[in-house]
C-alpha positions as CSV (number, residue, x, y, z in Angstrom):
1,M,0.0,0.0,0.0
2,T,1.3,3.4,-1.0
3,D,-0.3,6.7,-0.1
4,I,1.1,10.0,-1.2
5,F,-0.1,13.2,0.5
6,T,0.9,16.5,-1.0
7,I,0.8,19.6,1.0
8,A,0.7,22.8,-1.1
9,R,0.3,26.4,0.1
10,S,-3.3,26.3,-0.8
11,S,-3.8,22.9,1.0
12,D,-5.7,22.6,4.2
13,L,-2.7,21.5,6.2
14,R,-4.8,20.0,9.1
15,A,-6.9,17.9,6.8
16,V,-3.9,16.5,4.9
17,M,-2.1,15.7,8.1
18,V,-5.2,13.9,9.5
19,R,-5.5,11.8,6.4
20,A,-1.8,11.0,6.6
21,W,-2.1,10.1,10.3
22,E,-5.0,7.8,9.5
23,A,-3.1,6.0,6.8
24,V,-0.1,5.5,9.1
25,K,-2.4,4.3,11.9
26,A,-4.1,1.8,9.6
27,L,-0.7,0.4,8.7
28,V,0.4,0.1,12.3
29,D,-3.0,-1.4,13.3
30,G,-2.7,-3.9,10.5
31,E,0.4,-5.3,12.2
32,Q,2.7,-4.3,9.4
33,E,6.3,-5.3,10.2
34,A,7.6,-1.9,9.3
35,I,6.4,1.3,7.6
36,Q,8.4,4.0,5.9
37,L,7.5,7.6,6.2
38,V,9.2,9.9,3.7
39,I,8.9,13.7,3.8
40,R,10.5,15.6,0.9
41,K,10.2,18.9,-0.8
42,V,8.7,18.6,-4.2
43,S,10.8,20.3,-6.9
44,K,8.9,23.1,-8.6
45,R,10.5,22.6,-11.9
46,S,12.4,19.9,-13.7
47,A,16.1,19.7,-14.4
48,E,15.3,19.3,-18.1
49,A,13.3,22.6,-18.1
50,N,16.2,24.4,-16.3
51,A,18.7,23.0,-18.9
52,L,16.5,24.1,-21.8
53,M,16.2,27.6,-20.3
54,W,20.0,27.9,-20.1
55,V,20.5,26.6,-23.7
56,R,18.0,29.1,-24.9
57,L,19.6,32.0,-22.9
58,H,23.1,31.1,-24.3
59,E,21.7,31.0,-27.8
60,L,20.1,34.4,-27.3
61,A,23.3,35.9,-25.8
62,E,25.4,34.6,-28.7
63,Q,23.1,35.8,-31.5
64,T,21.6,39.1,-30.4
65,D,22.0,42.1,-28.1
66,W,19.8,44.5,-26.1
67,H,19.7,48.0,-27.5
68,G,23.2,47.6,-28.9
69,I,24.6,46.1,-25.7
70,K,25.9,42.5,-25.6
71,L,24.4,40.7,-22.6
72,S,25.5,37.4,-21.1
73,A,23.1,34.6,-20.7
74,E,22.8,35.5,-17.0
75,E,22.0,39.1,-17.9
76,F,19.3,38.0,-20.4
77,K,17.8,35.8,-17.6
78,D,17.7,38.7,-15.3
79,L,16.1,41.0,-18.0
80,L,13.5,38.5,-19.1
81,S,12.6,37.0,-15.7
82,A,12.1,40.5,-14.3
83,G,9.5,41.1,-17.0
84,L,7.8,37.8,-16.3
85,A,7.9,38.1,-12.5
86,K,7.2,41.8,-12.4
87,S,10.3,42.4,-10.3
88,K,11.4,45.7,-8.7
89,V,14.2,47.9,-10.1
90,V,16.2,49.8,-7.5
91,P,19.2,52.1,-7.7
92,N,22.5,50.3,-7.1
93,I,24.7,51.1,-4.0
94,D,26.9,53.7,-5.6
95,G,24.1,55.4,-7.7
96,T,25.6,54.6,-11.1
97,G,23.0,52.2,-12.2
98,F,20.1,50.0,-11.3
99,V,19.6,46.5,-9.9
100,I,16.7,44.1,-10.6
101,V,15.5,42.5,-7.3
102,G,13.0,39.9,-6.5
103,Q,13.2,37.4,-9.4
104,R,14.4,33.9,-8.6
105,T,14.0,31.4,-11.5
106,S,15.0,28.7,-9.0
107,K,11.6,29.3,-7.3
108,F,9.6,29.2,-10.5
109,S,6.7,26.7,-10.8
110,V,6.4,24.5,-13.8
111,K,4.0,27.0,-15.4
112,Q,6.3,29.9,-14.7
113,M,9.3,28.0,-16.2
114,N,7.3,27.1,-19.3
115,D,6.3,30.8,-19.6
116,M,9.9,31.8,-19.2
117,I,11.1,29.5,-22.0
118,T,8.2,30.7,-24.2
119,L,9.2,34.3,-23.5
120,I,12.9,33.6,-24.3
121,E,11.9,31.9,-27.6
122,A,9.5,34.7,-28.5
123,F,12.0,37.5,-27.6
124,G,14.7,35.7,-29.6
125,S,12.5,35.0,-32.6
126,E,11.5,38.6,-32.9
127,R,15.3,39.4,-33.2
128,G,16.1,36.6,-35.7
129,V,17.7,34.2,-33.2
130,R,17.9,30.7,-34.6
131,F,17.2,28.2,-31.7
132,S,18.4,24.6,-31.7
133,A,15.9,21.8,-31.8
134,D,13.6,21.7,-28.8
135,P,14.0,18.3,-26.9
136,R,10.3,18.5,-26.0
137,M,9.6,18.0,-29.8
138,L,12.1,15.1,-30.0
139,G,10.4,13.0,-27.4
140,G,12.1,14.6,-24.4
141,K,10.3,16.6,-21.8
142,A,11.3,20.0,-20.5
143,A,9.0,20.8,-17.6
């Protein structure tokens, strides 16, 4: 018997914990020799989606610029994720520029990561970037 209980921010924590406790109690009452209880954090996005995002960002950085300025893949990630996540822009410490704060692609949900990849591809396509084959179309999965 395997029961999986997922607790999300929108979950009723108490109700989920009661159901989990009842499942554990049923196993113990059923005189099982042993039970295993595993608690783990569920990854919000896949490694494949993360890899695809970085491939796309590097292709973007190699083939285009932003208002005549060459940006690194990391800088394009900051630029595009700030637009997607509606991040804040604040003056830097010495007052010579600005810093984007608040975006963390590592915290993106599967939907947000898919939106980010779509945004990168649309942004690049508008600028003539030729992207490599998408592994999602080759039988792989990205998110």
